[in-house]
N, C-alpha and C positions, 0 to 999 in steps of 0.2 A: 571458661570461668565456671566453677562449680556453684550451684545454687541448691538450697534445700527446697523440697516441695512443701506444700501445706501440711502434708502428713508428717514429713520429717521435722518441720518446725514444731508441730504439735508434740512429737515425742521428745524433742529437746526441751520444750517447756515443761513437760511432765518430769523429765529427768532432773532438771534444775530444781523444781519444787521439792522432789524427793530428797535431793542432796541437802537443800536448805533445811528441810524438816529434820533430817538426820543430824545436822549440825546443831540445831537449836534445841532439839529434844533429847539428844544423846542416844537415840535409838539407831544403832548401827545397822539393824536389819533393813532400814529404809534406804541405806546408802547403796546396797548391792543392786537392787533393781534400777536405781538411778544411774549408777555407773554402767550397768548392762545396756540400758537404753542409749546412753551417750556413745558407748562403744559400737553399738549396732548402727547408729546414724553415721559415725565416722567411717566405719567399714563400707557403708553404702556409698559415701562420698568418694572414697578411694577407688571403689569398683567403677563408679561412673567416670572418674578421671581417666583410668586406664582404658576403659572401653571406648573413649573418644580420642585416644592418642594418635597422632600423625594421620588424620584422615586426608583423603584426596578425592577430587571429583573431576571428571572429564566429560564435557557435554558436547553433543553434536545435534544440529538441527537438520532434519531431512524433509524438505530442503530448507535453506535459509532465506529463500525468496519465493513468495507465493502470491497469487491474486486473492483478494478478499473473498471469503466464503470457502476457501480450500483449507483442509486440515494440515497441520504440521506435526510430524512425528519427532519426538525428542528422545534421544538416547543418552542416558546418564550412567557412566561407568564409575563405580565407587571402589576405593581401595583403602584398606587400613591395616596397620601392623600393631595389634593391641591384644589385650586380654578382654574378651567379651563374655566370659562365663556368667550366665544368668542375667545379663543386661539386655535391655530393650532399646533399640536404636531406630530412628526414623530420619529420613532426609526430607526437608521441606524446601521446595523451590519458590523463589520470588518471581512472580509473574504479574504483569500489569492487569488491572481490573478489566480492561477491554478484551482480554483473552481468557477463555474458560477452559478448564480441564486439567489444571496442574494438581496432582494428588500428593499426599504424603507417602513417601516410598519407604516401606519397612526394610530394615537391613538385618540379615541373619546374624545371630550371635555365634561365638566360637573362639577357639584359641588361635593365636598367631595371625599371620597375614591372611586376609580374606579379600576376595574380589567378587563383585556382583555387578551385573549390568541390568538396568531398569529402563523400560520404555513406557512412554505415555504420549497422549495426543492432545494438541491444543487446537481449539476452534478459533478461526479468525472471522471477525465481523466487519471491521472498519480498517480502511487503509491507514498506513503510517509505518513508523519505524519503532520497534519495541526492543527493550533490553530484557532478555531472559536470564534470570539469575540475579545475584549469586544464590547458591544453595546454602542451607544451614543444617548442620548435623546435630540433632537433639538426641541425647542419651539419658536414660534413667536406669537405676538398678532394678532388680527383680521385685523388690518390695515397694518401689515407688517413693523412696525417702529422699533421694538426691538426684540431681541431673546436671547435665552440661549442655551448652549450646554454642557451637562454633561455626564460623563462616568458612565455606569451602569454595576455593577457586574464584574465578571471575564471572564475566557475563558474556553472552552471545547476542549478536544483533540479528533480529528478525525483521525483514522488509516485507510488508504487506502492500502490494500494489493494488490499484483499483480493480474491481471485478470486471472481467472481460466477457461480454456476451457475444454469442455467435450471431452474425447478421446474415441477411439473405444474399442472394447473388445478383440482385437487380442492377447494381452499378456496373457490373461487368458487361452488360449487354449494350448493344448499339443504341438502344432507346435512351440511354443517359446522355447521348451526344458526346461521348468522351473516347470512344475507340473506333477502330475501323474506318469506314468511309466518313463517318461524322467527324472523326478527329481530323481528317484531311480538310474538311470544310472549316473546322474551327481554326486550324492553323492559317488558312488562307485569308481570314479576316484581319490578321495581324499586319499585313503589308504585302509587298509584291511577291512574285514567285520565289525569290531567293530566301523567303522566310523558311523554306524547307531545306535550306543549306546550313550545315554546321561544320565545325572544325573536325579535322581528321582525328580519330582515336585509334590506339593500337588494336589490331585484329580487324579493322574495317577492310572490306574488300576494295582492291584497287580499281575495279570496274565502276565503283560508285563515286570516284573522284570527279568533282565538277571543275573542269579546267578553267572556264571563264572566271569563276569566282576565285580560284587559286591564283590566276594571273593578276587579278585586281587587288587582292589582299596580300599577296606574297606568302600566304600560309596555305597548306594543303586543306582544301575544303571538300566535303563529300555531300552527296544528296541523301536526305532523310528518306527512309522508307516508311510507308504508312504504319506498319506494325511496329516500327522502332520509335514512334512518337512517344515522348515522355510526358505523361500527364502530371500535374501538380495540384496540390490542394492546400487550403488554409483553413484551420479550425479555430474559431473564436470561442473561448470559454468565458462565460459571465461568472466571475467570482466575487461579485459585489454582495456584501452582507445584506443590504437593503432589498436585494432582488430575490432572496431565498427565504424559505420558511423551514421550521423543524430543526431538530438536532439529531446527531448520531447517524447510524446507517440509514434511517428512514427519512433523512432530510432531503430537500430538493437539491441542495448543493452536491450531496454525495451521488444523487441520481445523475446530475450534470457531469460530474467528474468521471463516473463510470461510463456514461455515454460518450464523452470525448475520448476516453481510452479505447473503448470498443471500436469507435469509428476510425480512430487513428491507426490502430493495429490492422483493421480491415483494409484501409487504403494502402498501407505499407505492403501488405501481402498482395494487393492488387497491382503493385508496381508504381505507386505514386511517389513523387517527391512531396514531402509533407512539412508544413510549418504549423506551429500552434502559438497562439498569443492569448493572454488573459487581460483583465481590465487594468492590471498594473503594468502591462507592456512586457512582462517577462516571457521569454521563450526558452525551450529546452536547450541546454548546453550539450553539444555533441562531441566535445573534445575527449578522445580516448574511449568513447562508448559508441555502440551502434545506435542508429537513429531510434530503433524500437526501445532499447533500454533507456535512452535519454528521455524519450517521451514518457515512459512509465515512471521513471524516477521523478521527472518534473511533476507529473500528476499525483504521485505519492505524497509529495511535499506541499503542493499548492494549498493555500489557505484562503479564507474569506478576507476581503479587504474593505476598508471603509470608504472607498471611492464612490462617488455618486453617479458617475457616467462611465461610458466605455471608451473614454479617450485614449487610454493606454493601448487597448486592442486595435483601435481605429487610427493608428499612427500614419504618418505621411507615406510609408511604404506599403501599407496594408492593401491598397488598391492594386498593387502590382504583384502580389504574392499569391500565386495559385490560380489556375483556370477554374477551379471549383472552390467555392466558399461555403462552409457549413458553420452556422452560428448556433451554439447551444446556450440559450438564454434563460434567465430566471423570470423576473417580471419585466415586461417590455413597456417602456414609456413612449410617448409621441416623439420626444427628442431622440431617443435611441433609434426609433424606426427611421426618422429622417436622416440621421447620421449613417445608418446602415445602407440606405438606398444609394448613397454616394459611392458605394463600393462596387455597384453592379455596372460594369462598363465592358466594352469590346466583346459582347456576347458571353460574358462570364456566367457560369451557372451558380445560382445562389439558393441555398436552402437554409431554413431556420427551424429550430426546435424550441418552442416557447413553453416553459414548464408551468408558469402560473397563468390562470385565466385573467381576462380583462375585468376591471371593476364593474359591478352590476350598474346598468344604466348609463355607462360611459361608452364613448366610441372606442372600438378595439384598435389599438395601434398597429396590430398585425395587418389590418386592411391596407395600410400605407405600403407595407412590403409587398403584399399580393398585387396591388395596383402597379407596382414597379417591377413585376416579373419574378418575384420570389415565390418559391413553394414553401408553405408554412404548415407546421403541425402545431396545433394549439392545445393547451392544457395537457401537455405531454406527461407531466408527473403522474397522471392517472393511468398511464399506459406502461407496458413493458418496453424496455429499450428496443428490442428487435421489432416490436410492432410500431413504435414511433418512427424507426428508420424506414420500414416498409411504407408507412403512410406519407413519406416525402414524395411519393408519386414519381419514381425515377423513370417509369416508362413514358412519361408525358413530355420528355425532352426538355426544352427550355421553356 
């Protein structure tokens, strides 16, 4: 669509006034400048029209999936088959307010088919899924009398996952009670000796077949080796709106989500089987995705809920999921602490990161967890995520 600029509208107004004056007074000399101005504006409109004819845009995000805080490079290829003599064109990208850095991209003028490639960078601050685009091609003539604005192409989806922080190596050590000889002791508390027996898997060595168990079950069974022990963990994410403060990237909820993502990725890299649950009881869906991608996708989309308790996360099966339990909590109440203590059984390792401090003058609910064998970091929102992780005192065992 062609539109006149304020300058063009002003000239049209002057031209009409001159033509009206020429018609009412009979002074033909006033008609010439009026007609000239109208012709000039009409020529500018035609030039703007042809300068924006058949535009095309092709956008690429490099990459289209990043963690919060990482930049995204956008490549925009522009093509046109038009007359652009003397015209000024710019491409404006539509970018969500939470992303910064989208500029207006000037397009060179000239005759015939032209192609140009533009690059710019977006800053990411908050996890989420964002639509980049569409672009709009704005063209004005050299005198700035008329212009056109047309939509180009579609949109691209940018996925910003939670920020991942590098954690220390403490949990890999035997002091955590989860590997090596300590793992052997942990398995032994689950039952008799054949708790170290599992079903045969492809590529298992034949010398490890446990024949008494095979004869009893009718299925090939093999002995577990200590280094083949498979640790598992459950992360509880407190996403109750009433338990968190602040908004945007600096909110305690975003701290909790980033902590859950960092811990989850760390445990997966350490070889853990991982589960995650929030206050709504939702867990990552792994169909068709890797566990890591499913975890980050879930945490990219997780939102605050209006629930008052952790009942969804503390479902009937929560007590049996994972030898290691890590709870990332906002504000802890006495009822929450009592409910969480019921999850520590059979020598399970339990850790809690509590973001909000206890109310002044009131008993600290975290003491209930500590008294029941939990390791707790309090007022964690004031700490860096790696520091809060290190403060969980992994070297102290259970």
